[in-house]
C-alpha positions in Angstrom: 0.0 0.0 0.0 1.5 3.3 -1.1 1.2 6.8 0.3 -1.6 7.6 -2.1 -3.6 4.5 -1.0 -3.0 5.4 2.7 -4.4 8.9 2.1 -7.4 7.8 0.0 -8.2 5.0 2.5 -8.3 7.4 5.4 -10.3 10.0 3.7 -12.8 7.3 2.4 -13.1 5.8 5.9 -13.6 9.2 7.6 -16.3 10.5 5.3 -18.2 7.2 5.2 -18.3 7.1 9.0 -19.9 10.5 9.2 -22.3 9.6 6.4 -23.4 6.4 8.2 -23.9 8.1 11.6 -25.9 10.9 10.0 -28.0 8.5 7.8 -28.9 6.3 10.8 -30.0 9.4 12.7 -32.0 10.7 9.8 -33.9 7.4 9.2 -34.8 7.3 12.9 -36.0 10.9 12.8 -38.0 10.2 9.7 -39.6 7.1 11.1 -40.5 9.1 14.3 -42.3 11.8 12.2 -44.3 9.1 10.2 -45.3 7.3 13.4 -46.9 10.6 14.7 -49.7 9.8 12.2 -52.9 8.0 13.1 -53.2 4.3 12.9 -54.4 2.7 9.5 -54.6 -1.0 10.1 -55.9 -1.9 6.7 -52.5 -1.1 5.1 -51.2 -4.4 6.5 -53.7 -6.7 4.8 -53.0 -8.7 1.6 -49.2 -8.6 1.9 -48.6 -11.0 -1.1 -50.8 -8.9 -3.3 -49.1 -5.7 -2.1 -45.6 -7.2 -2.7 -46.6 -8.2 -6.2 -48.0 -4.7 -7.0 -44.9 -3.1 -5.6 -42.5 -5.2 -7.7 -44.6 -4.8 -10.8 -44.7 -1.0 -10.5 -41.0 -0.7 -9.6 -39.4 -3.2 -11.9 -41.9 -2.8 -14.7 -42.1 1.0 -14.2 -45.7 0.7 -15.2 -46.7 4.3 -14.3 -43.4 6.0 -15.5 -43.5 4.2 -18.9 -46.7 6.0 -19.8 -44.6 9.0 -20.4 -42.5 7.2 -23.1 -39.0 8.7 -23.2 -39.0 10.0 -19.6 -40.2 6.6 -18.3 -37.4 4.7 -20.2 -34.7 7.1 -19.1 -35.9 6.9 -15.5 -35.9 3.1 -15.6 -32.2 3.1 -16.8 -31.4 5.7 -14.2 -33.0 3.7 -11.5 -31.3 0.6 -12.5 -27.9 2.3 -12.7 -28.5 3.8 -9.3 -28.9 0.3 -7.9 -25.7 -0.9 -9.7 -23.9 2.2 -8.6 -24.3 0.9 -5.1 -22.2 -2.2 -6.1 -19.7 0.1 -7.9 -19.3 2.3 -4.8 -18.6 -0.8 -2.7 -16.1 -1.7 -5.4 -14.5 1.7 -4.9 -13.7 0.9 -1.3 -11.5 -1.9 -2.4 -10.0 0.3 -5.1 -8.8 3.0 -2.7 -6.8 0.3 -0.8 -5.8 -2.1 -3.6 -6.2 -0.4 -7.0 -6.1 -3.6 -9.0 -8.7 -5.3 -6.8 -12.1 -6.2 -8.3 -15.3 -6.7 -6.4 -15.1 -10.2 -4.6 -16.9 -13.2 -6.1 -18.4 -11.5 -9.2 -15.8 -8.8 -10.1 -13.8 -11.2 -12.3 -16.8 -12.3 -14.4 -16.9 -11.0 -17.9 -20.7 -11.0 -17.6 -20.5 -8.7 -14.7 -18.3 -6.4 -16.7 -20.8 -6.4 -19.6 -23.8 -5.7 -17.5 -22.3 -2.9 -15.5 -20.8 -1.4 -18.6 -24.1 -1.4 -20.4 -26.1 -0.1 -17.5 -23.4 2.6 -16.9 -23.7 3.8 -20.6 -27.5 3.6 -20.5 -27.6 5.2 -17.1 -25.4 8.0 -18.4 -27.6 8.7 -21.4 -30.7 8.4 -19.2 -29.5 11.1 -16.6 -28.6 13.4 -19.5 -32.0 13.0 -20.9 -33.7 13.7 -17.6 -31.4 16.7 -16.9 -32.5 18.1 -20.3 -36.2 17.5 -19.7 -36.0 19.1 -16.3 -34.3 22.2 -17.8 -37.0 22.3 -20.6 -39.9 22.0 -18.1 -38.6 24.1 -15.3 -41.4 26.6 -15.7 -44.2 24.1 -16.1 -44.5 21.0 -14.1 -41.4 21.6 -12.2 -42.5 25.0 -11.1 -42.5 25.2 -7.3 -40.1 22.2 -7.0 -36.9 22.6 -5.0 -34.7 22.8 -8.1 -31.2 22.9 -6.4 -32.0 19.5 -4.8 -33.0 17.9 -8.1 -29.9 19.3 -9.8 -27.7 18.1 -7.1 -29.1 14.6 -7.2 -28.7 14.5 -11.0 -25.2 15.8 -11.0 -24.2 13.4 -8.3 -25.4 10.4 -10.4 -23.7 11.9 -13.4 -20.4 12.4 -11.5 -20.4 8.9 -10.0 -21.0 7.2 -13.4 -18.3 9.2 -15.0 -15.9 8.3 -12.2 -16.8 4.6 -12.8 -15.7 4.8 -16.4 -12.5 6.7 -15.6 -11.5 4.2 -13.0 -11.9 1.4 -15.5 -10.0 3.5 -18.1 -7.0 3.7 -15.8 -7.2 0.0 -14.8 -5.6 -3.0 -16.4 -8.9 -4.8 -17.1 -9.1 -8.6 -17.0 -12.3 -8.8 -19.0 -12.4 -9.2 -22.8 -12.9 -6.0 -25.0 -16.6 -7.0 -25.8 -17.4 -7.0 -22.0 -16.3 -3.4 -21.5 -15.9 -1.6 -24.9 -16.3 2.0 -23.6 -13.8 1.5 -20.8 -11.3 -0.1 -23.2 -11.9 2.9 -25.6 -11.0 5.3 -22.7 -8.0 3.1 -21.9 -6.6 3.9 -25.2 -6.3 7.5 -24.2 -5.5 7.0 -20.5 -2.3 5.4 -19.0 -2.4 2.6 -16.5 -2.2 4.2 -13.1 -2.9 2.7 -9.7 -2.6 6.1 -8.1 -5.2 7.5 -10.5 -7.5 4.5 -9.7 -7.3 5.1 -6.0 -7.7 8.9 -6.3 -10.8 8.6 -8.6 -12.2 5.9 -6.3 -11.8 8.3 -3.4 -13.6 11.1 -5.3 -16.4 8.7 -6.2 -16.8 7.8 -2.5 -16.6 11.5 -1.4 -19.3 12.4 -4.0 -21.5 9.5 -2.9 -21.1 10.0 0.9 -21.5 13.8 0.5 -24.8 13.0 -1.2 -25.7 10.8 1.8 -24.8 13.5 4.2 -26.8 16.1 2.3 -30.0 14.0 2.3 -29.5 13.0 5.9 -29.4 16.7 6.9 -32.5 17.5 4.6 -35.3 15.1 5.6 -37.7 16.9 3.3 -35.5 16.3 0.3 -38.1 14.1 -1.4 -36.3 14.1 -4.8 -33.6 12.0 -3.1 -35.5 10.2 -0.3 -38.1 8.8 -2.7 -35.3 6.3 -3.9 -35.9 4.5 -0.6 -39.4 5.5 0.6 -41.2 4.8 -2.7 -40.8 1.0 -2.2 -42.8 1.3 1.1 -45.3 3.9 -0.1 -46.2 1.7 -3.1 -46.4 -1.3 -1.0 -48.8 0.3 1.5 -51.0 2.1 -1.0 -54.8 1.7 -1.1 -55.8 -0.3 -4.0 -57.6 0.9 -5.9 -56.8 4.4 -4.7 -59.7 5.9 -6.8 -63.3 5.1 -6.9 -64.4 4.8 -3.4 -63.2 7.4 -0.9 -61.3 6.3 2.1 -63.9 6.1 5.0 -63.8 8.8 7.7 -61.6 7.3 10.4 -61.0 8.0 14.1 -58.2 6.0 15.8 -57.9 3.6 12.8 -61.6 2.7 13.0 -64.3 3.8 10.5 -66.5 6.4 12.3 -70.0 5.2 13.3 -72.0 8.5 13.3 -74.8 6.8 15.7 -72.1 6.7 18.4 -69.4 9.4 17.3 -68.7 12.2 19.5 -66.8 15.3 18.1 -65.3 15.9 21.6 -63.6 12.5 21.7 -63.5 11.2 18.1 -61.6 12.7 15.1 -63.9 14.4 12.5 -61.7 14.8 9.4 -58.2 16.4 9.7 -57.5 19.7 11.5 -53.8 19.2 12.4 -51.1 17.6 10.3 -50.6 14.8 12.8 -54.3 13.8 12.4 -53.4 12.4 8.9 -52.6 8.7 9.1 -49.0 7.4 9.1 -49.5 6.5 5.4 -50.5 10.2 4.8 -47.1 11.3 6.3 -45.4 8.7 4.4 -47.0 10.0 1.2 -45.7 13.5 2.0 -42.3 12.2 2.7 -42.1 10.2 -0.6 -43.2 13.1 -3.0 -40.5 13.3 -5.7 -41.5 16.8 -6.7 -41.8 15.6 -10.4 -44.9 17.7 -10.9 -46.8 15.1 -13.0 -49.8 15.6 -10.8 -49.5 19.4 -11.3 -49.2 19.1 -15.1 -52.5 17.0 -15.2 -54.5 19.0 -12.6 -57.5 20.8 -14.1 -57.4 23.5 -11.4 -53.8 24.3 -11.9 -54.1 24.3 -15.7 -56.8 26.9 -15.5 -55.1 29.3 -13.2 -56.4 28.1 -9.8 -54.1 28.1 -6.7 -54.3 24.3 -6.3 -51.3 22.3 -7.3 -51.5 18.8 -5.9 -47.6 18.8 -5.7 -47.4 22.1 -3.8 -50.2 21.0 -1.5 -48.2 17.9 -0.7 -45.0 19.7 -0.3 -46.6 22.3 2.1 -48.0 19.5 4.2 -44.5 17.8 4.2 -42.6 20.9 5.2 -45.2 21.6 8.0 -45.1 18.1 9.3 -41.2 18.1 9.7 -41.1 21.6 10.9 -43.8 20.9 13.6 -42.4 17.5 14.5 -39.9 18.7 17.3 -43.0 20.2 19.1 -45.0 17.0 18.7 -42.1 14.7 19.6 -41.3 16.7 22.7 -44.3 15.4 24.6 -45.1 17.5 27.7 -41.6 18.9 27.9 -41.7 21.9 25.6 -39.0 23.9 27.3 -36.1 23.0 24.8 -38.2 23.4 21.6 -36.8 26.0 19.2 -38.9 29.0 18.4 -39.4 27.9 14.8 -41.1 24.7 15.8 -43.3 26.5 18.3 -44.3 28.9 15.6 -45.0 26.1 13.2 -47.3 24.4 15.9 -49.4 27.5 16.1 -50.2 27.6 12.3 -53.7 26.6 11.3 -53.7 23.8 8.8 -56.4 25.6 6.8 -56.1 29.4 6.6 -55.3 32.3 4.4 -51.9 33.7 4.1 -52.7 36.5 6.5 -53.5 33.9 9.1 -50.4 31.8 8.5 -52.4 28.9 7.2 -50.5 25.9 5.7 -53.2 25.3 3.0 -55.2 28.3 1.6 -59.0 27.7 1.6 -59.0 28.5 -2.2 -56.6 25.6 -2.7 -58.8 23.2 -0.7 -62.0 24.1 -2.5 -60.5 24.2 -6.1 -60.2 20.5 -6.2 -62.7 18.6 -8.5 -61.6 15.2 -7.0 -61.1 14.1 -10.7 -58.2 11.8 -9.6 -55.7 12.9 -12.4 -53.1 13.5 -9.6 -53.4 10.1 -8.1 -53.5 8.5 -11.6 -50.3 10.0 -12.6 -48.3 9.9 -9.4 -45.3 7.5 -9.9 -45.2 6.7 -6.1 -48.9 6.4 -5.5 -49.6 9.3 -3.3 -53.3 9.6 -2.4 -54.0 13.3 -2.9 -57.8 13.1 -3.1 -58.3 11.2 0.2 -56.1 13.9 2.0 -58.0 16.8 0.4 -61.4 15.2 1.3 -60.2 14.5 5.0 -59.3 18.3 5.3 -62.7 19.2 3.8 -64.5 16.9 6.3 -63.2 18.9 9.3 -64.0 22.2 7.6 -67.6 21.2 6.8 -68.5 19.0 9.8 -66.8 21.0 12.7 -66.1 24.5 11.3 -69.0 24.8 9.0 -66.7 26.6 6.9 -67.2 26.0 3.1 -68.2 28.0 -0.1 -71.6 29.6 0.7 -73.3 28.6 -2.6 -72.6 24.8 -1.6 -74.8 25.4 1.5 -77.8 25.6 -0.8 -77.0 22.2 -2.2 -76.5 20.6 1.2 -79.8 22.0 2.4 -81.6 20.7 -0.7 -80.1 17.2 -0.1 -81.3 17.3 3.6 -84.8 18.5 2.8 -85.6 17.3 -0.7 -83.2 14.4 -1.3 -81.7 16.0 -4.4 -79.2 18.9 -5.0 -81.6 21.0 -7.0 -84.4 21.1 -4.4 -86.9 19.7 -6.8 -90.1 18.2 -5.4 -89.4 14.4 -4.8 -92.9 13.6 -6.2 -91.8 14.7 -9.7 -89.1 12.0 -10.0 -91.1 10.1 -12.5 -92.3 13.0 -14.7 -89.7 12.3 -17.3 -91.6 9.1 -18.2 -94.6 11.2 -19.4 -92.9 11.8 -22.8 -92.5 8.1 -23.6 -94.9 5.9 -25.6 -94.5 2.9 -23.3 -94.9 2.4 -19.6 -91.9 2.3 -17.2 -92.8 0.0 -14.2 -92.1 1.1 -10.7 -90.2 -1.6 -8.8 -92.1 -0.7 -5.6 -95.3 -2.0 -7.4 -94.0 -5.5 -7.5 -93.2 -7.6 -10.4 -89.9 -9.1 -11.9 -87.3 -7.1 -13.5 -83.7 -7.7 -14.5 -82.3 -4.3 -13.9 -83.2 -1.5 -11.5 -82.7 1.7 -13.6 -81.1 4.1 -11.3 -82.2 7.5 -12.9 -80.3 9.8 -10.5 -81.2 13.4 -9.6 -79.9 15.0 -12.8 -81.6 12.3 -14.9 -84.9 13.0 -13.1 -84.9 16.8 -12.8 -82.4 18.5 -15.1 -83.9 19.0 -18.7 -80.9 18.1 -20.7 -80.2 15.0 -18.7 -83.8 13.9 -18.8 -83.3 13.5 -22.7 -80.5 11.0 -21.9 -82.7 9.2 -19.4 -85.5 8.8 -22.0 -82.9 7.7 -24.5 -81.6 5.0 -22.3 -85.1 3.8 -21.3 -86.1 3.7 -25.0 -83.0 1.6 -26.0 -83.6 -0.8 -23.1 -87.2 -1.1 -24.1 -86.2 -1.7 -27.8 -83.7 -4.4 -26.7 -86.2 -6.1 -24.6 -84.5 -5.6 -21.3 -86.7 -5.9 -18.3 -86.2 -3.0 -16.0 -87.9 -0.9 -13.4 -87.3 2.3 -11.5 -87.7 3.5 -7.9 -89.4 6.7 -8.7 -90.0 8.7 -5.6 -88.3 6.1 -3.6 -85.0 7.0 -5.1 -82.9 9.8 -3.4 -79.5 11.3 -4.0 -76.7 8.7 -3.7 -74.8 11.3 -1.6 -71.8 11.8 -3.8 -71.7 15.6 -3.8 -72.2 15.6 0.0 -69.3 13.0 0.5 -67.0 14.8 -1.9 -67.5 18.3 -0.2 -66.9 16.7 3.1 -70.2 16.1 4.6 -69.7 12.5 5.6 -72.7 12.5 8.0 -75.2 13.5 5.3 -73.7 11.0 2.9 -74.1 8.2 5.4 -77.8 9.1 5.9 -78.6 9.2 2.2 -76.7 5.9 1.7 -78.6 4.1 4.4 -81.9 5.3 3.0 -80.9 4.2 -0.6 -79.7 0.7 0.5 -82.9 0.1 2.4 -85.0 1.1 -0.7 -83.0 -1.0 -3.0 -83.1 -4.0 -0.7 -86.8 -3.7 -0.2 -87.5 -4.1 -4.0 -85.0 -6.9 -4.3 -82.6 -5.1 -6.6 -79.6 -7.1 -7.7 -78.5 -5.6 -10.9 -78.4 -1.8 -11.4 -77.8 0.4 -14.4 -77.0 4.0 -13.9 -76.5 6.8 -16.4 -74.5 9.1 -14.0 -70.9 8.0 -13.3 -71.1 9.6 -9.8 -74.2 7.6 -9.0 -72.5 4.5 -10.6 -69.4 4.9 -8.5 -71.2 5.5 -5.3 -73.6 2.5 -5.8 -70.8 0.2 -6.9 -68.0 1.2 -4.7 -69.3 3.0 -1.6 -72.3 1.0 -0.7 -70.4 -2.0 0.4 -70.4 -3.9 -2.9 -74.0 -5.0 -2.3 -75.1 -4.7 -5.9 -74.0 -5.5 -9.4 -73.8 -2.1 -10.9 -73.1 -1.3 -14.6 -73.0 2.1 -16.3 -75.4 2.5 -19.2 -72.7 2.7 -21.8 -71.4 -0.8 -20.6 -74.9 -2.3 -20.9 -75.4 -0.6 -24.3 -72.2 -1.9 -25.7 -73.1 -5.3 -24.7 -76.6 -5.0 -26.3 -74.9 -3.8 -29.5 -72.3 -6.5 -29.5 -74.9 -9.3 -29.0 -77.3 -8.0 -31.7 -80.0 -7.0 -29.4 -79.6 -3.4 -30.6 -78.7 -2.9 -34.3 -77.8 0.5 -35.6 -79.3 1.1 -39.0 -77.9 4.4 -40.1 -74.7 6.1 -39.6 -74.6 9.4 -37.7 -73.4 12.2 -39.8 -70.3 14.2 -38.9 -67.2 13.4 -36.8 -67.7 12.7 -33.2 -65.3 13.3 -30.2 -65.8 11.6 -26.9 -65.1 13.2 -23.4 -64.2 10.7 -20.7 -66.0 11.5 -17.4 -63.5 11.3 -14.6 -65.7 9.1 -12.4 -66.4 6.7 -15.2 -62.9 6.6 -16.7 -60.1 7.2 -14.2 -62.0 6.2 -11.1 -63.6 3.1 -12.5 -61.5 2.2 -15.7 -64.4 2.2 -18.0 -62.9 3.5 -21.2 -63.8 1.1 -24.0 -67.6 0.5 -23.9 -68.5 4.2 -24.8 -66.1 4.2 -27.7 -67.5 0.8 -28.9 -71.0 2.3 -28.9 -69.9 5.4 -30.8 -67.6 3.4 -33.1 -70.6 1.4 -34.2 -72.4 4.4 -35.6 -69.9 7.2 -36.4 -66.2 8.1 -36.9 -64.6 8.9 -33.6 -61.9 11.7 -33.3 -60.1 11.6 -30.0 -59.0 14.8 -28.1 -55.4 15.1 -27.2 -56.2 14.4 -23.5 -58.3 11.3 -23.3 -58.8 8.0 -21.4 -56.5 8.0 -18.4 -55.4 11.6 -19.2 -58.8 13.0 -19.9 -59.3 16.6 -18.7 -62.1 17.2 -16.2 -65.3 19.1 -17.0 -65.0 20.9 -13.8 -68.1 19.6 -12.0 -66.7 16.8 -9.7 -66.0 17.1 -6.0 -69.3 19.0 -5.6 -67.8 21.9 -7.9 -71.1 21.6 -9.8 -72.7 23.7 -7.1 -69.8 26.1 -6.5 -68.9 29.2 -8.5 -65.7 29.1 -10.3 -64.3 32.7 -9.6 -60.5 32.1 -10.1 -58.8 31.7 -13.4 -60.2 30.2 -16.6 -63.3 28.1 -16.4 -62.3 24.4 -16.6 -65.2 23.5 -18.9 -64.1 26.2 -21.4 -60.6 24.7 -21.5 -62.1 21.3 -22.2 -64.5 22.6 -24.9 -61.7 24.4 -26.7 -59.8 21.0 -26.8 -63.0 19.4 -28.1 -63.5 22.0 -30.9 -59.9 21.6 -32.0 -60.7 18.1 -33.2 -63.1 19.5 -35.7 -65.9 17.3 -34.5 -69.5 18.5 -34.9 -70.7 16.4 -31.9 -69.2 16.1 -28.5 -70.3 12.8 -27.0 -70.5 12.5 -23.2 -71.7 9.8 -20.7 -72.4 11.9 -17.6 -75.1 14.4 -16.9 -72.6 16.7 -15.2 -70.3 16.7 -18.1 -73.3 17.2 -20.4 -74.1 20.5 -18.6 -70.7 21.8 -18.2 -69.6 21.1 -21.7 -72.8 22.4 -23.2 -72.4 25.6 -21.2 -68.8 25.8 -22.4 -70.0 25.5 -26.1 -72.4 28.3 -25.5 -69.8 30.5 -24.0 -67.5 29.9 -27.1 -70.6 30.9 -29.3 -70.2 27.5 -31.1 -73.7 26.1 -30.2 -74.9 26.5 -33.8 -72.1 24.3 -35.2 -71.4 21.8 -32.3 -73.8 19.9 -30.1 -73.2 18.1 -26.8 -75.1 14.9 -26.4 -74.9 11.7 -24.5 -73.6 8.4 -26.0 -77.2 6.9 -25.7 -78.8 9.7 -27.7 -76.2 9.1 -30.5 -77.0 5.5 -30.5 -80.8 6.1 -30.6 -80.5 8.4 -33.6 -78.8 5.6 -35.5 -81.3 3.0 -34.3 -84.4 5.1 -34.8 -83.5 7.7 -37.4 -87.0 9.3 -37.3 
């Protein structure tokens, strides 16, 4: 061992010791913060399924690869990061014995080939990701902590370059085909044991400096997600969309017949009232901004960015943690933590609030953020939990939504229409629609929904569906006055108590008439009946049933529909319930379909979800106008929808663009009916 090796060994040992101590301390602090969250016992069920999902998402990069080049580049960087760990271990041998290879596998030509290939692809991948970050720094990366991301990327780049330089200076034992790039560098670099040890030392310094940096920055999600993501994906709620997470207190679903707001937790009012999985979510955020780039609120000038919301909650949780972890002894807590503990979770900037009310109420619960997040953060659940406290305890929500809630309580529908008019839509039909309460056998209970019963444009869809079912010979019945709102708008705005009341009433009505199979025209009703009533019924959306009837020949289109058609995916049918093909199959049987740029999983919201249908949109551009502009860009003369909320919002958007003379907005069922009965 020469002088160079003695120096490099001492330096490597010293910085590694510091890094290990700080890393252990950081992990312990991070776990302490996450444990501050409330219990969530359901996260530990189905461990085999969870492990399979985690491995599929990580190894297969199933979410990242949706983004094409970005996903492929990230996969190679991820793999190279894992291999870098081996190469860093190898560097510890090289600072002491420059000619030493990694024990056991270091002499294998296959090891040389694999590490060489991954090194090259990782190098290309990180350069691609660096370029993408620079190109998007003012869009989806806006608000991200950029220095941290640049530091992580340049660290990976530096370690990869060091790896190739070490091989270039070494006398390699492998054949040329196993390390062609390294041999190429070797043509320009002399064999030098001193250079190998020095570069290996630099490699260790760069790597351990990275460990020290992230160990002293627990909120550095762009680095910590490399470790936390495995756990966050493993413990995710599956599916994370569709049904909302129940309102919990102490890890148990709240029973409103026994709940007491003085002793039970009603929603989330403090950051520590999120579950431990929520705090793990905040810790894991990579700040990649995919949620932000897809969010309809952010894209139309609203203050809500799912990314920035999560980052605000993360920073607040870790800043408040010393206060929470101190227990009863607050004497030694620094002033910053004390000040953080005084901040309200929801409040305007003047009040020092962590989350501004306009951020909270801008959410349409469309699920685009959850759908796109590569580490499975559950943004919608966290937003609704904060809404629950604001509505149930503080009675603090947009004033116009109060009218909707009062109508639900008194009339059983958001519009406040008389319940005894729920069957009036049937009067325009030339056949009778049986009421399930009158007895008799039926195959499907036709869930009409509040919009389908009371809103004029939606009633056309209701009659079209009823006519198509009648033409196909499907036996169906309705509840009429016995039907009430499913409670979707109440639950999404945060009034869980009202939702539970309406749900119990509907379950009793459906059970009383012996309903087994239900067909619904509203995706919000469909989602609630199928996912939030305890999976008691077999529920289908009307486009699913119509697609089946067309495919089996029970409905036969006889005349093509003139003009190009574009289809808008409703959030609660598409993203929340993965129903993408049936509406397109129905439309494809009668017309030429022109897809919008944002469709299927990336469809853009109409702006009505999350009870936003009954709230004014005062900030930024209207979401429905943004979506209509995209629809008009396809050149289609008909915008087909499969949701009464979307029908209203997009129709209003078309009118606002003064395009109602050229473009119509109609339901998929109405399009099919035109082909089936042209007259």
